[in-house]
C-alpha angles and dihedrals in degrees: 000000000000123000088247090059091044094049128214096282091046090049092050091050090050092050092047093048090050090067134250102248119249122029105280099253111181092013111116089170123023134162114355104055133076089266138004120251114223131191109218118202109255112253095017126120113240113230122201131185137164134191135186119222110193131186113252091012103060100009142005123223088219089078108007117081119214088255090053090052091051092048093050094045089056097039096055090055093044087055092056092054089045090054089060092049090246140140114248112225119159136022134200114200126201115188130184119183136163115273094246093058110126111247087229088066089057089049090053092047091055090045088057091049091051093045092055093043100044100076089057099045094245118161124204103229104175147317140155141273130211142164115259121210095213120011146334120310121182129184120183121187114196126194123198142165137234119198094205136008116336118227113253136199089233097062101082116122132201107264095034119128119234118230138175131202122234117345137302141231100044096112094048089050089051091052090051090052093047092050092048096042126248094255093053092045090052090048089054091054107268106142116240092239090054092048089054092047098050098039091051089050089056098042098038110024118189118233114219095229099147090042091051092052091049092051091041090061097039124109114242099027112123118167126020141172138152125263099241102134098033134283092273095055096039097047086048088058090056092048094051097043093045095038093233140117128238137213119200126190104217093205089063097052106111109235116197112247090230091054091050092049092048092048093051091052096045099039098247131135107249093203089064091054089048094048103036108012098091133190095083091119093206117146121257116200147163125221144170109289092227091056099047099091093047092045092050094052096042093044093055091046092048101042108015089236127119124243119201128190109220105170147322142272116244137189113257146074111337110267143100130255111204109205124200128212090270091058094251127123116264122205111230134178120260122250126255122304126174117241092029124097 
C-alpha cells in the first residue's frame, strides 16, 4: 500500500503504532497532541539542533535504503548534541515523501531512526508528514540537555592545541565508492572489506555521543564541534567564532586506513578526503597544551577512541595554515559549503 492510499491520518497511526524508540522518559505527553510535553531536568541547559536531509543532496535512493536514510537523519543530529558535550533526549521528525511511496519504506525509515536513537535513550516525541512533489525530504529536530556548561565553538584560546577524535576521510571514500559502483571499485583494487567499511561509514555514520559527554566534562577542553563539513570548514568555524588563527601539521592528521586504501586504488589523495571530504562526524576540539597528553591517554582508556593532536591555535586573523612535512605551507581545498559548487 502506498502512502497516498493510506492517507495522512493512516500514516500517522502507522508511525505511532510502530513505536517511538526509547521509553519516553521525561515525556508526560508525546505523539498524539498538538505538541509534546517534556520534563526538563532542573538546572540543566536545554540544547536544540535541527538538520535537513534531502534526496540527491545528502543521499541517493540508488544506494541508500529507507533505513539508511532514517539512521543518517538521526545520527547527524546526535552528532550536534555530542559536539556540545550534551545528552540527547527527544526528537521531532518531519517527513515528506512522494504519494506513491510504499508505506513499507516509511516503516523502514522509522526503523532506521529508532535503531540510531536507541543506544542513546532518545525518544521520538512528534513531528509532521507531508506529500513531496519530487523526492524525500527529512527534517529531524533533536533536543538534549547539558548539566553544566556546554562546549562552544567560540571558546578556543591562543596557545591551545587542536585535536580530533578517531580518524578522517572514511565517509568521502565511501561516497567515491558508491558513485563509482562497488563492482568497479573492486575491479580497480579496493578490497571488499574496505568497500564495506567505507560505504557503511557514509551511509550510517556514528555520532560520538559518549565521547562528546566525556570531553564535555573534562578539565582543559575549551572549544568543540563535530566534523560534518570537513576539517577545513569546521576548523574555520572555530577560528572565526573565537577570533583566532590555526596551524595544522598535515602529517599529524589521522587518515582512516580504509580511506587510504581506497585512495591508493582509485588514484586520489587521501589527505584531501580527510581535510575536505566531510561527514566523518568526529569531534574537533581545542584544549590546554599542558593537558593534551593526559586527555589523550584518559580519553582512550575511558571511551576506547583515539585522540590526536594535529596543530595549535594562534593569535591573529582568523584562518588556517596547512603545513607540510617540509615545514612549508600547503594549499588545500576548502570543505563543503551549501550554495557553492
